[in-house]
NUGUGU-501691 format. One record per residue (C-alpha): residue in three letters; x negated, y negated, z negated. Coordinates in pm, whole numbers, plus 32768, in hexadecimal, padded with zeros to 4 digits. Last residue first. Example, Ala and Ser with C-alpha at 12.3 -4.5 7.8 and 13.67 -1.06 7.14 Angstrom:
2
ser7AA9806A7D36 ala7B3281C27CF4 
***
This chain:
557
unk0D1027C13042 unk0D7326523013 unk0ECD26B92FAA unk100125EA2FE8 unk113125972F17 unk124A24D12FAF unk138E247A2F05 unk14D7251F2F48 unk1619245A2F30 unk172925192E7A unk1731240E2D6E unk17FD24562C3C unk186E235A2B3A unk184A23D829D9 unk195724952921 unk19A4240927CB unk192B24DE26A8 unk1A4B252F25C1 unk1A34269E2605 unk18D4270B2670 unk188C26E927E3 unk188727F228F6 unk18C126D829ED unk175326E12A54 unk16C825A32AE9 unk166C25AA2C5B unk1531250E2CE7 unk14E626012E02 unk1380265B2E64 unk130026642FCC unk11BA2706303B unk12322812312C unk125B27173240 unk117325EC3213 unk107B26163332 unk119926573423 unk1251251B33BE unk13BD25233356 unk146623D0333B unk15492347322D unk144122703185 unk13E22363306F unk132E22A52F5C unk11BF22F62F21 unk10F323E32E4A unk0F8D24572E80 unk0EF025A82E38 unk0D8626112DF7 unk0D9B25D32C81 unk0ECA26B52C68 unk102126262C22 unk10EC26EE2B27 unk125927182B81 unk134426832A7C unk1405279329CA unk1578275629AA unk159F28C12965 unk16D2295E28D2 unk17CE293227BB unk18D62A3D27E2 unk18B42ACB2683 unk18A8296F25EC unk19EB2913269F unk1A942A472615 unk1A1C29FB24B8 unk1A9A289824D5 unk1BFD28FF252E unk1C8928142632 unk1D42292426ED unk1E5A28DD27DE unk1DB9282228FF unk1C5728AC28EA unk1CE12A0A28C0 unk1D9F29ED2A05 unk1C6C296E2AB8 unk1B9A2A852A22 unk1C932B912A8B unk1CAB2AFD2BE9 unk1B312AFE2BFE unk1B1D2C6D2B9C unk1C222CCE2C9F unk1B692C092DAA unk1A202CA72D42 unk1AB42E002D6B unk1B2F2D9D2EC5 unk19DF2D062F23 unk19262E3D2EB3 unk1A102F142F86 unk19D42E3E30BB unk185E2E533070 unk18732FCE306A unk19202FC631BE unk18082EEE3249 unk16FC2FCD31AF unk17A530FA324F unk17A7303F3399 unk16332FFE336B unk15E63172334E unk16D731DA3463 unk165030D33552 unk14EA313534FF unk153532A43541 unk15D6324F368E unk14C4315D36F9 unk13AC325336A8 unk146333773748 unk149D32A6387F unk132F32403890 unk12BF33A93875 unk13BC341A397B unk137E32F53A64 unk1207332C3A51 unk123134A63A7E unk130C346A3BB1 unk120E33783C45 unk10FA347B3C16 unk11C535893CC0 unk120234A13DE6 unk108B34593DE0 unk103D35CD3DF6 unk113435EA3F18 unk108334D13FD2 unk0F3335703F83 unk0FB136B34022 unk101935F6415A unk0EC73548416C unk0E1B369F4150 unk0EDF373B426A unk103436BE42D4 unk113735AB42A1 unk104634864279 unk0FAF34C243D0 unk0EBC35D44431 unk0D8935034484 unk0C4435C844A3 unk0BB7354145EA unk0C86340145D5 unk0BD9338E4493 unk0C6B32354444 unk0DCA32C7443F unk0D76339D4311 unk0CE63278424F unk0E1431A142A9 unk0F0E32A94236 unk0E4732DC40F9 unk0E4E316640B2 unk0FC8315940D9 unk0FF932783FE7 unk0EFA31D93EFF unk0FCD309C3EEC unk10F931683E71 unk101F32103D6B unk0F8E30BD3D05 unk10E9302A3CD3 unk114531593BFF unk100A312E3B31 unk10652FBE3AFF unk11B130213A66 unk110B31223988 unk10063021391C unk111A2F2738CA unk11C8302F37F9 unk1097306D371E unk100E2F09371F unk11532E873687 unk12632DBA3729 unk13432EEE3738 unk13762EFA35BE unk141B2DB63553 unk14772D6936BA unk158A2E7036A4 unk165A2D9735B7 unk161B2C5F3687 unk16842D2637B9 unk17C52D933709 unk18022C2D3693 unk180B2B9D37F3 unk17B82A2B37D8 unk16512A673842 unk153229AC379F unk142F2AA93814 unk14992A97397F unk14FA2BE73A13 unk13EB2CCC3A9D unk13B92D7D3950 unk152F2D943917 unk155B2E333A6C unk143B2F233A29 unk14CE2F8D38DC unk16232FC43976 unk157D30923A87 unk14D6316B3980 unk161B319F38C9 unk16D131F33A0D unk15BE32F43A5D unk15E233B9391B unk1709348A3991 unk17B2356E3894 unk1887349237B4 unk18B7335E388C unk1A1E32F43842 unk19F8331F36C9 unk18BB324D36C8 unk19513135379A unk1A95313236D1 unk19DA31133587 unk19002FFA360D unk1A2C2F3B3696 unk1AEA2F67354D unk19C82ED43487 unk19B02DBE358C unk1B1C2D653552 unk1B062D4A33D7 unk19BA2C9233CC unk1A102B2133DD unk1B732B203355 unk1B1F2C093237 unk19E62B4831D9 unk1A9829F731E8 unk1B812A6630D1 unk1A612AE22FF9 unk199529A3302A unk1AC928D62FCD unk1AF8299F2E8E unk1990295F2E23 unk19C027E72E4D unk1B0527F22D87 unk1A6128C72C7C unk194627DE2C24 unk18FC28A32AE7 unk178428722B24 unk175B29EB2B48 unk188D29E42C2B unk17DF28F12D14 unk16B129D82D19 unk17842B0E2D56 unk18322A652E7C unk16E02A0A2F14 unk165E2B6A2ED6 unk17842C032F8F unk176B2B0830AB unk15FB2B5930E4 unk16422CCE30CE unk170D2CA7320F unk15D32C8132DF unk15F32C15344A unk14F12B093498 unk15292A4435DC unk15842906351E unk142128F5349A unk139C27C9355F unk14ED27183550 unk14D8270F33D1 unk15E327D23318 unk14E828E232BD unk142B27DA31F5 unk155527D33107 unk14D2291C3079 unk138E28852FFD unk144027692F4E unk154128532EBA unk143129222E15 unk138027E72D9E unk14C127742CFA unk14F228CD2C63 unk13A528D42BAF unk140929F72AD0 unk12AB2A8F2AFA unk13452BBA2BAD unk14022AC22C87 unk12B82A272CF1 unk123B2B7E2D62 unk13872BB82E0C unk13472A792ED7 unk11FA2B072F48 unk12BA2C3B2FB6 unk13A12B4C3077 unk126D2ABE3123 unk11FD2C213174 unk12BD2C5932B7 unk126F2B04334E unk11052B2B32DE unk10DF2C7B338D unk114C2BDB34D2 unk10082B1634C4 unk0FE3299D34F6 unk1013295A3383 unk0ECD2A0C3339 unk0EE42AE531FE unk0E012A4330FA unk0F2129A43038 unk0FA52B002FE8 unk0E5C2B3E2F32 unk0E802A042E5F unk0FDA2A6B2DE8 unk0F642BD12DAB unk0E532B482CC8 unk0F542A862BFD unk10412BB12BF8 unk0F542CB32B6A unk10782D942B0D unk0FB42EC32B93 unk10C42EFC2C98 unk109C2D902D01 unk0F232DBF2D1F unk0F662EF12DF9 unk10522E282ED4 unk0F572D0B2EFC unk0E412DFB2F5C unk0F1F2EA2305D unk0F782D4C30EC unk0E042D153125 unk0DF62E6B31CA unk0F1C2E0C32A7 unk0E792CC13309 unk0D332D6D3368 unk0DF12E74342D unk0EB42D6834EA unk0D732CAE353B unk0CDD2DEE35C3 unk0E1C2E413682 unk0E142CE73720 unk0CB42D2A379A unk0D232E77382A unk0E502DD238CC unk0D6A2CD3396E unk0C902DEB39F5 unk0DC32E973A81 unk0E532D5B3B19 unk0D082D1E3BCE unk0D132E8A3C39 unk0E6B2E523CD0 unk0DF12D1B3D86 unk0CC82DD63E21 unk0B662D5F3DD1 unk0B0A2E773CE1 unk0B4A2F7F3DEB unk0A0530443DF5 unk0A41310D3CBA unk095332113C2E unk0833315F3B85 unk08F530243B29 unk0A1130F83AA4 unk092831CD39D1 unk088430953940 unk09D6300438E4 unk0A34313F3829 unk08DE313D3782 unk08DB2FE836E3 unk09342E8E3764 unk0AA82E4E3756 unk0AFB2F51364E unk09EE2EC7356D unk0AD52D9F352E unk0B7C2E66341A unk0A3F2E5C3344 unk0AA42D6B322F unk0C162DC03227 unk0BC22F323210 unk0ACE2EEE30F4 unk0BE02E40302E unk0CDE2F513077 unk0BE230533002 unk0B992F942EC1 unk0D0B2F712E6C unk0D3F30E42EAA unk0C1F312D2DBB unk0CD530602CB0 unk0E3130E42CFC unk0E0332592CD7 unk0F7B32972CC9 unk0F5733C82DAE unk103833182EAB unk0F5931E62E88 unk0E2B32C32ECB unk0ECD3344300B unk0F0431E03085 unk0D9C31853033 unk0D1F32B730F1 unk0DED32603223 unk0D7D30F5321C unk0C15316131F1 unk0C34324F3317 unk0CB1312F33EE unk0B86305E337B unk0A98317D33D7 unk0B2631B73534 unk0A1030EE35DC unk090531C33533 unk07E931333463 unk08953181331A unk08A032F63374 unk09F033A6335A unk09DE34B5324D unk0AA733E93152 unk0BD533FE3237 unk0BCC357A321F unk0BAD358330A2 unk0CB534793061 unk0DA6351D3157 unk0D73366F30B0 unk0DC135D62F5D unk0EF735332FF2 unk0F873671308C unk10DA35CF30CB unk110036503230 unk10D434F532C5 unk0F9834C031F9 unk0F1036143262 unk0F3D35C233D2 unk0EA2346933AC unk0D7134FA32FA unk0D4E360B3401 unk0D4C35063519 unk0C4D3432345E unk0B6B355E3421 unk0B8335C03590 unk0B30345F3604 unk09FC34643524 unk098B35AB35C1 unk099E351F3722 unk085A345A3716 unk078C3553364C unk07F0367D3727 unk0937373136FA unk099B389D3724 unk091438F035C8 unk0A2F3828352B unk0B38390335C8 unk0C1738CF36F5 unk0D5E39533782 unk0E7238FF3689 unk0DDF37D135D5 unk0D63373E371D unk0EA4377E37D8 unk0F9436F236D5 unk0EBC35C3368B unk0E91356C37F9 unk10093554382A unk102834683700 unk0EE333A23712 unk0F2232B83837 unk0EC332CC39A6 unk0DA831D239CB unk0D0931C83872 unk0D3B33383824 unk0CC933833986 unk0B8B32B93958 unk0B3C33533806 unk0B6D34B43896 unk0A7B348439B8 unk09623540390C unk0A69365038ED unk0A36369D3A5E unk08D237163A32 unk090137E238F7 unk0A4038763984 unk099238E73AC3 unk088F39B33A05 unk097B3A3438F7 unk0A833AB239ED unk0BCF3A713943 unk0CAD3A7D3A7B unk0D8E397839D4 unk0C74387B39B2 unk0C3138803B27 unk0DA638683B72 unk0DC237403A82 unk0CAC36823B30 unk0D3F36E23C81 unk0E8F36443C29 unk0DE735123B8E unk0D2A34CE3CD3 unk0E69344F3D77 unk0E8833423C6B unk0D0E33083C7B unk0D0832B03DEE unk0BED31B03DEE unk0B1532753EE0 unk0A2532C13DC0 unk0B4C33533D04 unk0BAC34203E35 unk0A4A34A93E53 unk0A2F35103CE6 unk0B8135BB3CE6 unk0B4A36703E30 unk09F236D93DB1 unk0A8C37643C73 unk0B92381A3D40 unk0A7B38C83DFF unk09D6392A3CB8 unk0B1C39BA3C37 unk0B543A7E3D79 unk09F63B0E3D6D unk0A203B7B3C00 unk0B7D3C073C40 unk0B0E3CDD3D6A unk0C2B3CDD3E67 unk0B7A3C013F62 unk0BEC3B6240A7 unk0CDF3A67400E unk0BD139DF3F25 unk0AE939A6404E unk0BFD38E640FF unk0C1B38053FD0 unk0AA137D63FC2 unk0AA237714131 unk0BBB36744101 unk0B1835E33FC9 unk09CC35B7407F unk0A7F351041A1 unk0B2A342240AF unk09DF33DA4002 unk090A338C4131 unk080D32CE405D unk06E7337C4101 unk06A2343C3FBF unk080934BF3FC5 unk07EB3531412D unk06B135F940D5 unk075136833F98 unk0877370A405B unk079C379C416A unk06C33846405E unk07FC38D63FBD unk0843397C4109 unk0962391841E7 unk0A7E39FB4256 unk0B3D3998438D unk0CA139394339 unk0D7C39D24230 unk0EF739A9424B unk0F6438C64133 unk0FB839653FE6 unk1123392D3F82 unk114438623E47 unk1236391D3D65 unk111D3A143D2C unk109239133C3A unk117839963B2B unk10C738DE3A12 unk119837AB3A60 unk12D1386039ED unk123338C238A2 unk11BD375D3870 unk131136CC38B3 unk13B737CC37CF unk12D1376536B5 unk131F35F636FC unk148D364C36F2 unk147B36E03596 unk1475358C34EF unk15A7351035A9 unk16563477347A unk17C834B53467 unk18E533BD3498 unk1A4134363439 
***
């Protein structure tokens, strides 16, 4: 039996709190804080970090040790070694010296951006208080608290904390998304709608506001290939957030039964985003709710285009079968059901076997995610297509890139140490050796967090897959009953009871219609409408000829 690994993240954090697992390097000659600051001002950041580390090893006073760790953190970040710096950031926070905490917590937005929110969230909520933060870091604290309360089901607390993030801060659109989600859970749909709208409007702040400013101030490695990937990922994350907040508006409008407005809102999601591929079937549900089954089928058929062949979403097939059944086209619905079992039966077993085989180790899940991420998007392997649904997201991509950066930092540290023969100890000893162990710890936390994410996502989507199998079986039984009834029962009352929609989709003023020419074009996908006639006819009414050919319908928006 597959069980969710919710508690594993708690265990991961508890394990990572035991910093004694990293053996302290043998102290070298002690340097004064003035020596550290002098090297730092000269731009000798690695030397400054080394001296501050040695200073920390020579003192037993918590306040002095915390301040030394702060200078290690600051210097390593300026040296472009933020994955290694994370260890010393967390050690500074853990000591809980108010003076050092206030200084190091100014870097909290950068570490949230560079190392992910999960590990940071556990430390900051456990070891820090609001009064530990200055104006810059305070917003990061509110956002972290809001996320923590949302995950724990304290929706009112999440609303309050997220509402404390300043509109000028880079994390403001993320806070809006959290607050809007919490408001939806509280069934406060109108304010949730407004928050999602504002989030979509200001999402691009993430590329130019405070987090970016901090990086420009502290990082000297903007020209490296990995940093170029990082900045690109940040831009992609901004576009992804904007698309998700637009989708949030559409979902809220759907929940409010404002289907026409929801239809227009779904049209605003950029087709180039992964969010669009996941929400196109939601858009189809919106048409289904309006009993426009031909439009529903037209949107769903877009997934058969070569451009969207990579999409793995079994709910598409379920809705397609339901739409055919709603038009009483039972043979078409039955074929969808039969194909569903053949297509997804083996991958469902493969997922189940993978989870049951890897019950305690999260690393295989992380490695599976990385393999899928490095595989071509239009892969023929269904398991990778299944995993792609959640690993090709900014969250997992940032974890993957963080691991690459940690590996690159190991090499950089070795070079920095070798470039200073007078103090060189080699990667296996001294300060470089300790940094190597800190980076090994960092890589393990990345793989653990990423593995937990992949495992939980696999379990969640596998449950959806199994549920869809059950829906298909119930639908098959229902269809067989209708087909049988259609053959043996010509009672008018029965036919009247089963009479369903043959509703013609309404064309908006900003839409055009044209005949489908048998080819899928990228600017057309998502805009098709079928031209099927319902067979749920009254007795005595001859069935009309059916055409399964979709026709095009495009929006000028």
